[in-house]
Every structure is written in C-alpha cells, then in structure tokens.
PyMOL Python script that loads the backbone (N, CA, C, O; Angstrom):
from pymol import cmd

cmd.read_pdbstr("""\
ATOM      1  N   UNK A   1      12.773  18.786 -42.547  1.00  0.00           N
ATOM      2  CA  UNK A   1      13.649  18.507 -41.407  1.00  0.00           C
ATOM      3  C   UNK A   1      12.888  17.785 -40.292  1.00  0.00           C
ATOM      4  O   UNK A   1      11.713  18.035 -40.023  1.00  0.00           O
ATOM      5  N   UNK A   2      13.615  16.898 -39.679  1.00  0.00           N
ATOM      6  CA  UNK A   2      12.999  16.153 -38.586  1.00  0.00           C
ATOM      7  C   UNK A   2      13.138  16.992 -37.317  1.00  0.00           C
ATOM      8  O   UNK A   2      14.240  17.365 -36.914  1.00  0.00           O
ATOM      9  N   UNK A   3      12.010  17.272 -36.709  1.00  0.00           N
ATOM     10  CA  UNK A   3      12.056  18.094 -35.500  1.00  0.00           C
ATOM     11  C   UNK A   3      12.706  17.288 -34.367  1.00  0.00           C
ATOM     12  O   UNK A   3      12.420  16.101 -34.211  1.00  0.00           O
ATOM     13  N   UNK A   4      13.566  17.918 -33.590  1.00  0.00           N
ATOM     14  CA  UNK A   4      14.203  17.166 -32.495  1.00  0.00           C
ATOM     15  C   UNK A   4      13.177  16.763 -31.442  1.00  0.00           C
ATOM     16  O   UNK A   4      12.268  17.515 -31.090  1.00  0.00           O
ATOM     17  N   UNK A   5      13.364  15.563 -30.971  1.00  0.00           N
ATOM     18  CA  UNK A   5      12.409  15.038 -29.964  1.00  0.00           C
ATOM     19  C   UNK A   5      12.550  15.853 -28.677  1.00  0.00           C
ATOM     20  O   UNK A   5      13.659  16.075 -28.192  1.00  0.00           O
ATOM     21  N   UNK A   6      11.417  16.294 -28.131  1.00  0.00           N
ATOM     22  CA  UNK A   6      11.532  17.054 -26.877  1.00  0.00           C
ATOM     23  C   UNK A   6      11.931  16.144 -25.733  1.00  0.00           C
ATOM     24  O   UNK A   6      11.482  15.002 -25.636  1.00  0.00           O
ATOM     25  N   UNK A   7      12.783  16.671 -24.871  1.00  0.00           N
ATOM     26  CA  UNK A   7      13.234  15.873 -23.732  1.00  0.00           C
ATOM     27  C   UNK A   7      12.058  15.657 -22.792  1.00  0.00           C
ATOM     28  O   UNK A   7      11.306  16.591 -22.511  1.00  0.00           O
ATOM     29  N   UNK A   8      11.893  14.437 -22.306  1.00  0.00           N
ATOM     30  CA  UNK A   8      10.754  14.192 -21.397  1.00  0.00           C
ATOM     31  C   UNK A   8      10.947  14.940 -20.083  1.00  0.00           C
ATOM     32  O   UNK A   8      12.024  14.925 -19.486  1.00  0.00           O
ATOM     33  N   UNK A   9       9.891  15.581 -19.660  1.00  0.00           N
ATOM     34  CA  UNK A   9       9.957  16.335 -18.411  1.00  0.00           C
ATOM     35  C   UNK A   9      10.058  15.358 -17.242  1.00  0.00           C
ATOM     36  O   UNK A   9       9.383  14.328 -17.236  1.00  0.00           O
ATOM     37  N   UNK A  10      10.893  15.673 -16.257  1.00  0.00           N
ATOM     38  CA  UNK A  10      10.991  14.754 -15.119  1.00  0.00           C
ATOM     39  C   UNK A  10       9.672  14.727 -14.348  1.00  0.00           C
ATOM     40  O   UNK A  10       9.109  15.764 -14.000  1.00  0.00           O
ATOM     41  N   UNK A  11       9.213  13.540 -14.099  1.00  0.00           N
ATOM     42  CA  UNK A  11       7.930  13.377 -13.392  1.00  0.00           C
ATOM     43  C   UNK A  11       8.086  13.841 -11.940  1.00  0.00           C
ATOM     44  O   UNK A  11       9.071  13.510 -11.279  1.00  0.00           O
ATOM     45  N   UNK A  12       7.120  14.598 -11.459  1.00  0.00           N
ATOM     46  CA  UNK A  12       7.241  15.017 -10.049  1.00  0.00           C
ATOM     47  C   UNK A  12       7.054  13.820  -9.122  1.00  0.00           C
ATOM     48  O   UNK A  12       6.202  12.960  -9.345  1.00  0.00           O
ATOM     49  N   UNK A  13       7.865  13.791  -8.090  1.00  0.00           N
ATOM     50  CA  UNK A  13       7.795  12.656  -7.166  1.00  0.00           C
ATOM     51  C   UNK A  13       6.452  12.696  -6.439  1.00  0.00           C
ATOM     52  O   UNK A  13       6.059  13.743  -5.924  1.00  0.00           O
ATOM     53  N   UNK A  14       5.754  11.580  -6.393  1.00  0.00           N
ATOM     54  CA  UNK A  14       4.459  11.588  -5.701  1.00  0.00           C
ATOM     55  C   UNK A  14       4.636  11.747  -4.196  1.00  0.00           C
ATOM     56  O   UNK A  14       5.537  11.167  -3.590  1.00  0.00           O
ATOM     57  N   UNK A  15       3.764  12.536  -3.622  1.00  0.00           N
ATOM     58  CA  UNK A  15       3.844  12.765  -2.179  1.00  0.00           C
ATOM     59  C   UNK A  15       3.465  11.469  -1.466  1.00  0.00           C
ATOM     60  O   UNK A  15       2.501  10.810  -1.855  1.00  0.00           O
ATOM     61  N   UNK A  16       4.211  11.098  -0.428  1.00  0.00           N
ATOM     62  CA  UNK A  16       3.874   9.842   0.257  1.00  0.00           C
ATOM     63  C   UNK A  16       2.527   9.965   0.956  1.00  0.00           C
ATOM     64  O   UNK A  16       2.291  10.867   1.760  1.00  0.00           O
ATOM     65  N   UNK A  17       1.660   9.027   0.620  1.00  0.00           N
ATOM     66  CA  UNK A  17       0.324   9.032   1.224  1.00  0.00           C
ATOM     67  C   UNK A  17       0.423   8.596   2.686  1.00  0.00           C
ATOM     68  O   UNK A  17       1.185   7.686   3.011  1.00  0.00           O
ATOM     69  N   UNK A  18      -0.337   9.236   3.562  1.00  0.00           N
ATOM     70  CA  UNK A  18      -0.279   8.802   4.963  1.00  0.00           C
ATOM     71  C   UNK A  18      -0.836   7.384   5.098  1.00  0.00           C
ATOM     72  O   UNK A  18      -1.930   7.075   4.626  1.00  0.00           O
ATOM     73  N   UNK A  19      -0.054   6.542   5.752  1.00  0.00           N
ATOM     74  CA  UNK A  19      -0.477   5.143   5.887  1.00  0.00           C
ATOM     75  C   UNK A  19      -1.691   5.063   6.805  1.00  0.00           C
ATOM     76  O   UNK A  19      -1.706   5.654   7.885  1.00  0.00           O
ATOM     77  N   UNK A  20      -2.709   4.326   6.365  1.00  0.00           N
ATOM     78  CA  UNK A  20      -3.883   4.205   7.237  1.00  0.00           C
ATOM     79  C   UNK A  20      -3.562   3.369   8.460  1.00  0.00           C
ATOM     80  O   UNK A  20      -2.822   2.388   8.390  1.00  0.00           O
ATOM     81  N   UNK A  21      -4.130   3.777   9.574  1.00  0.00           N
ATOM     82  CA  UNK A  21      -3.865   3.053  10.823  1.00  0.00           C
ATOM     83  C   UNK A  21      -4.469   1.656  10.709  1.00  0.00           C
ATOM     84  O   UNK A  21      -5.619   1.508  10.294  1.00  0.00           O
ATOM     85  N   UNK A  22      -3.695   0.630  11.077  1.00  0.00           N
ATOM     86  CA  UNK A  22      -4.244  -0.730  10.949  1.00  0.00           C
ATOM     87  C   UNK A  22      -5.361  -0.953  11.952  1.00  0.00           C
ATOM     88  O   UNK A  22      -5.262  -0.619  13.133  1.00  0.00           O
ATOM     89  N   UNK A  23      -6.433  -1.535  11.422  1.00  0.00           N
ATOM     90  CA  UNK A  23      -7.583  -1.821  12.293  1.00  0.00           C
ATOM     91  C   UNK A  23      -7.232  -2.986  13.209  1.00  0.00           C
ATOM     92  O   UNK A  23      -6.632  -3.963  12.763  1.00  0.00           O
ATOM     93  N   UNK A  24      -7.600  -2.894  14.484  1.00  0.00           N
ATOM     94  CA  UNK A  24      -7.262  -4.008  15.366  1.00  0.00           C
ATOM     95  C   UNK A  24      -8.042  -5.264  14.971  1.00  0.00           C
ATOM     96  O   UNK A  24      -9.269  -5.257  14.878  1.00  0.00           O
ATOM     97  N   UNK A  25      -7.299  -6.322  14.746  1.00  0.00           N
ATOM     98  CA  UNK A  25      -7.942  -7.582  14.333  1.00  0.00           C
ATOM     99  C   UNK A  25      -8.636  -8.203  15.541  1.00  0.00           C
ATOM    100  O   UNK A  25      -8.083  -8.233  16.640  1.00  0.00           O
ATOM    101  N   UNK A  26      -9.849  -8.694  15.325  1.00  0.00           N
ATOM    102  CA  UNK A  26     -10.524  -9.335  16.473  1.00  0.00           C
ATOM    103  C   UNK A  26      -9.802 -10.613  16.863  1.00  0.00           C
ATOM    104  O   UNK A  26      -9.460 -11.438  16.016  1.00  0.00           O
ATOM    105  N   UNK A  27      -9.578 -10.760  18.159  1.00  0.00           N
ATOM    106  CA  UNK A  27      -8.851 -11.945  18.641  1.00  0.00           C
ATOM    107  C   UNK A  27      -9.724 -13.178  18.416  1.00  0.00           C
ATOM    108  O   UNK A  27     -10.913 -13.167  18.737  1.00  0.00           O
ATOM    109  N   UNK A  28      -9.135 -14.238  17.865  1.00  0.00           N
ATOM    110  CA  UNK A  28      -9.942 -15.444  17.643  1.00  0.00           C
ATOM    111  C   UNK A  28     -10.281 -16.112  18.974  1.00  0.00           C
ATOM    112  O   UNK A  28      -9.441 -16.261  19.862  1.00  0.00           O
ATOM    113  N   UNK A  29     -11.530 -16.500  19.068  1.00  0.00           N
ATOM    114  CA  UNK A  29     -11.974 -17.157  20.306  1.00  0.00           C
ATOM    115  C   UNK A  29     -11.336 -18.537  20.397  1.00  0.00           C
ATOM    116  O   UNK A  29     -11.339 -19.285  19.419  1.00  0.00           O
ATOM    117  N   UNK A  30     -10.790 -18.881  21.561  1.00  0.00           N
ATOM    118  CA  UNK A  30     -10.161 -20.203  21.648  1.00  0.00           C
ATOM    119  C   UNK A  30     -11.219 -21.308  21.609  1.00  0.00           C
ATOM    120  O   UNK A  30     -12.209 -21.289  22.341  1.00  0.00           O
ATOM    121  N   UNK A  31     -10.966 -22.254  20.734  1.00  0.00           N
ATOM    122  CA  UNK A  31     -11.915 -23.368  20.587  1.00  0.00           C
ATOM    123  C   UNK A  31     -11.785 -24.293  21.799  1.00  0.00           C
ATOM    124  O   UNK A  31     -10.674 -24.630  22.206  1.00  0.00           O
ATOM    125  N   UNK A  32     -12.883 -24.692  22.356  1.00  0.00           N
ATOM    126  CA  UNK A  32     -12.770 -25.606  23.513  1.00  0.00           C
ATOM    127  C   UNK A  32     -12.230 -26.968  23.073  1.00  0.00           C
ATOM    128  O   UNK A  32     -12.755 -27.606  22.161  1.00  0.00           O
ATOM    129  N   UNK A  33     -11.179 -27.379  23.746  1.00  0.00           N
ATOM    130  CA  UNK A  33     -10.562 -28.662  23.391  1.00  0.00           C
ATOM    131  C   UNK A  33     -11.468 -29.791  23.899  1.00  0.00           C
ATOM    132  O   UNK A  33     -11.947 -29.766  25.033  1.00  0.00           O
ATOM    133  N   UNK A  34     -11.684 -30.767  23.035  1.00  0.00           N
ATOM    134  CA  UNK A  34     -12.541 -31.876  23.501  1.00  0.00           C
ATOM    135  C   UNK A  34     -11.827 -32.709  24.563  1.00  0.00           C
ATOM    136  O   UNK A  34     -10.685 -33.132  24.382  1.00  0.00           O
ATOM    137  N   UNK A  35     -12.513 -32.926  25.649  1.00  0.00           N
ATOM    138  CA  UNK A  35     -11.902 -33.710  26.739  1.00  0.00           C
ATOM    139  C   UNK A  35     -11.807 -35.176  26.318  1.00  0.00           C
ATOM    140  O   UNK A  35     -12.749 -35.727  25.748  1.00  0.00           O
ATOM    141  N   UNK A  36     -10.684 -35.791  26.597  1.00  0.00           N
ATOM    142  CA  UNK A  36     -10.576 -37.200  26.200  1.00  0.00           C
ATOM    143  C   UNK A  36     -11.466 -38.118  27.062  1.00  0.00           C
ATOM    144  O   UNK A  36     -11.487 -39.331  26.853  1.00  0.00           O
TER     145      UNK A  36
END
""", "prot")
cmd.dss("prot")
cmd.show_as("cartoon", "prot")
cmd.util.cbc("prot")
cmd.orient("prot")
C-alpha cells in the first residue's frame, strides 16, 4: 500500500526583524564653481 503523503506543516511566520536605523549620509561638499 502506498502510504498517504503527510500534509505539509504550515511554516511559522518569521518575526519581523527590527529595521536598522539608517546611517546619516555625509553631505557632499559643494564643488567650487569655476569663475568665468
């Protein structure tokens, strides 16, 4: 006899990982505009 396939167990929902705080991006230094 063929054994009945066991029903797949429902996967537990993964706990939401705490989002890491975004690191403040260093402000780009303004390039000096060449004087005409």
